N, C-alpha and C positions, 0 to 999 in steps of 0.2 A: 539067542535072545528072542523073547516074544515080540511080535510085531507092535504090540500096543505099548511097549516100554521104550522110553527115550533115555539114552545114556547122557547124563548131564555133563560128562567130560568132553563130549563131542557135539553137544547140541548147538553150540556157536563156535566161531572160529578159534582154533588153537594156534594159528600162525602168529609169529611175532608181528607186532604193529610196526609199520615203517616209521623211520624218523620223520618228524614233521613238527612245525611250531606255528602258533598263532598268537596274536596280541589279544589279551583278555578283553571281553569274556569268551571269545571264540564263537565260531559259527559252524553249524552242522554240515552244510554243503562242502566245506573245505576239508572235511575229515576223510581219511583213508585208513581202513574201510569205513563205510557208512554204518552208524549204529542202528540197532533194531529197537524200535519203540513199541512194537506190537501192532504196527499199522495193519499187518496182514494176518496176524495170529490171534490177537486177543478177542475172546468171545464173551460178551456180557450176558447177564441173566437177570437184570432188573434189581440188583441188590441195593442200588442207590437211587431208586426212582424218585423223582421230584425234589431231590436235594440240590442245594446251592453251594457251590464250592469256590473258594479263592485259593489259587496256587501261585506262590512266588517262584520265579525261575521256571515258569510253566512253558516257556517257549521251546526248550530243547532238553536233551538229556533225560534224567529221571523225571523232571517236571512234565515234559511232553508225554512220556509213557503214562504218567499218572493221569494227565488230562484226557488222553485217549481212553484209558480204562474207565475213568469216572463217567465220561460221556456215554460210553457203551453200556454202562451199568445204570444209566438213566439220569445222571446229574447234569445240571447246567454249570458251566465253568467260566470263571473269570481268571485271566492270566496276567500276572505281573511280570514285567521284563524291562530291560534297558532299551531305549529307542534305537540303539545301534544293532539290536537283535530283531528288528522288525521282520526281516526275511524269515527267520526261524518262527517267529510268532504267527505269521500268516500261514505257514505250513501247519502248525498245530491247530490253528483255527479251522483250517480246511477239514481236518479229521474230526474235530468236534461237531462241526456242521454236518459232516457225512453221517454221523451217528444221530442226526436229527435232534440235536440239543442246542440250546442257546449258548453263545460264547461272547464274552466281552474282553477286548484287548486293552490293557491298561499300562501303557508305557510310562517309564519314569524311574528315578533312582531311589532305591531303598535307603540310601544314606540320609535322605531328607525325611525328618520326623513327620512333617505335615503330610508328605506324600503317603506315608504308611497309613495315617488316619484316613486320608482321602480314598485309598484303595478299598477300605472297608465300606465307606460311605457309597462309593460308586457301585460296589458289588450289591449292596442292599438296595440302592436305587434301581438297579437294572433287574434284579431278580426278586425283590420284595423281602429280602432277608439273607442271612448267611448261616449255613449249617455245618460246613466243612471248611477248616482253615488248614492249609498245608504250607508249613514254613520250610521251604526247600532251597531258596536261593543261597548261593555261597560264592565266595571268592577265595582263591588260594594262589600262592606263588612260591616257587622254590627259594629257600633261604640257604645261603652258603654257610652261615653261622650267625650267632646272636648279634655279633657286631656288624652284620650286614643287613639288618632289618630296618628298612627306611620308615621313618615315622609316618609319612603320608600314606603309604600302602598298608602299614600296620593299622592305622586308623580305619582304612577302608575295610579291611578284613573284619575288624571288630564291629563296625557299624552294619555291614551287610549281613554278616553271619549271626550276630548276637543282638545288637541294639534293635534292629528291625523286628526281630522276633518278639521282643518285649513291646515295642510300639504297636505292632499289629495285633497281638493278643490283647493288649490293653484296650484297643479300640473295638475289637470284635466280641470279646466276652460279654459285655453288657447287652449285646444284641443277639446272643445265642440262647436257644431254648434247650431244655432237657432233651437228650438224644443227640445233641450236636457232638462234634468230634474235632479235636485239634491234633495234628500229626506234625512232628518236627522231623527233619532229616539230620540225624547226628552222623556218626561215622565210626568205623573201626579205629580211626585216629583219636577218638575221644578216650579209648581204652589202651591202645597200643601205639602211642604217638611216635612219629618220625621226627628226628631232629631237624630235618630239612623242611618240615611243615609246622614248625613250632607254634606260630601264631594261629594258624588254621586249627591245629589240634587243640589248642587252648579253648577256642570257641566251641568246638564240638564236645569237649568234656563239660563245658558250661551248659550247653544245650541239654545234656543228659540230666544235670541237676535241675535245670529249668523245667524239663518235662516232668520229672518226679514231683517237684514242689507244686507245680500247677495242677497235676493230677490230684494231689492231696487237697488242694484248695477247692477245686471245682467238682470233685466227686459228689459232695452232698447236693449239688445243683443238677446232677445228672449229665454233666459234660465230661466226656472222657478225654484224656490227654495221653498220647503215646508217641513213640519214636521209632523210625526205621534207621538202622545203622548199616549203611552199605560198606562193602569192601571195595576192591578195585573195580570200577565200572567205567566202560568206554563212553565217555561224554565229552563235549567240547571243553570242559574244565581241564581235561588231561593234557591235550596238546597246547593249551594256553597257560600251563603252569610254569614252563621254562625249563623243561628237562628232556629235550628231544633225544638225547643219548640213552635215556632210560626206557623209552617207549618199547623197544624190541622185547624187553623182559617184563613189561607191565602186566601184572596179574598172573604170571606164570609160577609164582611161589604159593598159590593157593592149593589146598588139597585137591581141588578139581582141576588144577593144572592150567587155568585160563582166567582171563578177566571176564566179568559179567557184562551183560547188555542191559540197557535201561528197561527193556520189556520184562526182564526177570525180577524186577522189583515191584511192578505194577500190582500184582496180586497181594503183596504185603500191605500196601496202602489201602487197597479196596477192602481187605479184611478188617483193618483197624477202623476204617470209616463206616463199616456196615454194622447192622444189628447182630451179625454173627459174633462180633467182639463185644457184646453188651456187658460182659463181666471182665473185660480187659482194659485196665487203665494203669498208667505209670510204668508200662512195659517198654523195653528196648528190644526190638525185633531185629536180629542180625541177618543180613543177606550178604554173606561174605565169601561164598565159595568154599566154606568149611573152615576159614580162619576163626579161631576162638576170640571172643571179646575178652 
């Protein structure tokens, strides 16, 4: 193999993940092995210079990788997260500041409708506006069967994954100019749902429809709306789902033979946020290790 080529099947660990479990939402320092968010690998080139971003779930996992990449591409970043995730949020903020960009840490619960509106206000107050909205936060739990779906947790999945996306977009769109971009995080679960993630999969399928409908509405205003659909990615969401027995095989059914790392999604979000994607709207970009949508 040429030295300049990187084999994607071995770029990151192919070893089985050890059994482990956390209470939701999960924290990065408690994960084994530690995820790669691109802290030491992502190289920016000014593709988002001067832009102002709000990322939900930006403290860890995919959200942290996006925050680091956006900052290294020149964007200021506001991060939405639960107060229980402060340790993770502080780590993400460190890397944004390391890229010499401004960061705002905005703790609170996306279940609260007013908090969603406040997030947009706080981002605009801090940065003078909002150009990039990344609707990434999500909650999922293992379901043994439809008769075992608790109403209170079902409500949380719906509110965090779906309602908050509507509330945030509703608040942000009137303050976005032509050239702005909204990116949702859908999932392969929106296309190939697992019965044990029935409610999570429902919300991700709905986000696909939301993305396409919003792209149609906002296209004439010059605001693009797209989605990244991850496959199995090693984030705190996984050990806090409630399936420790499944972790040794997590991601090994992909054509690339392993789970993905958060860093491997950052480029997709940067592309969709940047002017390189000026004619891309209503798209669902799969980052699945080869699994088809």
